[in-house]
C-alpha positions as CSV (number, residue, x, y, z in Angstrom):
1,M,-0.2,0.2,-0.1
2,T,2.4,2.0,0.6
3,A,4.4,2.0,-2.7
4,F,1.0,2.5,-4.1
5,V,0.7,5.7,-2.0
6,V,4.4,6.8,-3.3
7,K,3.0,6.2,-7.0
8,V,0.1,8.6,-6.6
9,L,1.9,11.2,-5.0
10,A,4.7,11.5,-7.2
11,T,2.4,11.7,-10.2
12,A,0.3,14.1,-8.7
13,L,3.3,16.2,-7.9
14,L,4.4,16.0,-11.6
15,V,0.9,17.2,-12.6
16,A,1.0,20.0,-10.2
17,L,4.3,21.3,-11.6
18,I,3.3,21.8,-15.0
19,S,-0.2,23.6,-14.2
20,E,1.8,25.8,-11.7
21,L,4.8,26.1,-14.3
22,G,2.4,26.4,-17.4
23,K,0.9,29.3,-15.4
24,R,4.2,31.0,-15.8
25,S,4.9,30.3,-19.3
26,A,3.1,28.2,-21.6
27,F,5.8,27.1,-23.5
28,A,7.7,25.6,-20.2
29,G,4.5,24.1,-19.2
30,A,3.9,22.4,-22.6
31,L,7.5,21.5,-22.6
32,L,7.5,19.4,-19.1
33,A,4.0,18.2,-20.1
34,A,5.3,16.9,-23.7
35,L,8.1,15.1,-21.7
36,P,7.3,11.6,-21.7
37,L,7.7,11.5,-17.7
38,T,4.5,9.9,-17.1
39,S,5.1,7.3,-19.7
40,L,8.7,6.9,-17.7
41,L,7.2,6.9,-14.4
42,A,4.7,4.1,-15.6
43,L,7.5,1.8,-17.0
44,V,9.5,2.1,-13.7
45,W,6.7,1.5,-11.6
46,L,5.8,-1.5,-13.8
47,Y,9.0,-3.2,-13.9
48,R,9.9,-2.4,-10.4
49,D,6.1,-4.2,-9.6
50,T,6.9,-7.1,-11.9
51,G,10.7,-7.3,-12.8
52,S,9.8,-8.1,-16.2
53,A,11.6,-5.8,-19.2
54,L,9.2,-7.4,-21.5
55,Q,6.2,-5.6,-19.8
56,A,7.6,-2.8,-19.6
57,A,8.4,-2.8,-23.4
58,A,5.4,-4.1,-24.4
59,L,3.5,-1.1,-22.7
60,A,5.9,1.4,-23.9
61,R,4.7,-0.1,-27.3
62,G,1.4,0.6,-26.6
63,I,1.8,4.1,-25.7
64,F,3.8,4.7,-28.9
65,W,0.7,3.5,-31.1
66,L,-2.1,5.9,-28.4
67,V,0.3,8.4,-28.7
68,L,-0.6,8.9,-32.2
69,P,-4.4,9.1,-32.2
70,S,-3.9,11.3,-29.2
71,L,-2.5,14.4,-30.9
72,A,-6.1,15.2,-32.2
73,F,-6.7,16.7,-29.2
74,F,-3.8,19.0,-29.7
75,L,-4.9,19.8,-32.9
76,V,-8.9,20.0,-32.2
77,F,-9.3,22.0,-29.2
78,P,-7.3,25.1,-29.8
79,A,-8.4,24.8,-33.0
80,A,-12.2,25.1,-31.1
81,V,-11.2,27.9,-29.1
82,R,-9.3,30.2,-31.8
83,A,-13.0,29.5,-33.7
84,G,-14.6,31.0,-30.5
85,W,-15.5,28.1,-28.5
86,G,-16.0,28.2,-24.8
87,F,-13.7,26.4,-22.8
88,W,-15.3,23.5,-22.0
89,P,-17.3,22.7,-25.1
90,A,-13.8,22.8,-27.1
91,L,-12.2,20.7,-24.4
92,G,-15.2,18.1,-25.0
93,T,-14.5,18.4,-28.5
94,G,-11.1,17.9,-28.1
95,V,-11.9,14.6,-26.3
96,L,-14.1,13.2,-28.5
97,A,-11.8,13.9,-31.7
98,T,-9.0,11.7,-29.5
99,L,-11.6,9.0,-28.6
100,L,-12.8,9.0,-32.8
101,A,-9.4,9.0,-33.5
102,Y,-8.4,6.0,-30.8
103,A,-11.3,4.0,-32.3
104,V,-10.2,4.7,-36.1
105,L,-6.5,3.3,-35.1
106,L,-8.2,0.3,-33.0
107,G,-10.2,-0.6,-35.9
108,L,-6.9,-0.7,-38.3
109,D,-5.5,-2.6,-35.9
110,R,-8.4,-5.3,-36.3
111,L,-9.2,-5.0,-39.7
112,F,-5.4,-5.4,-40.9
113,R,-4.5,-7.9,-37.7
114,L,-1.6,-5.4,-37.3
115,G,-1.2,-6.5,-33.7
116,L,0.2,-3.4,-32.4
117,F,-1.0,-3.9,-28.7
118,G,0.1,-7.7,-28.2
């Protein structure tokens, strides 16, 4: 249980740091958020818990393929805000675009038996 609490606190600290840094500098906040720190933490926690480099590698591969469709959010959200949409509708539309992009990727994976996730 202690290890879980440490994981949660470390991850929460990272998110809070990104948020605070973003208030001072959009670039610095974006740079820290763009770094794969959360993924690195997840890989370290997984390896520490399982001792399996293969499981960590499988997670890294899955993260790679899912980062691609998640980029839809970072195109749609700012475009919607620039078009005059409010924060929440723009955020929701960005999330929906991302979910649609995930569905497309998973559909392509199944259709062509690409084996992207295992």
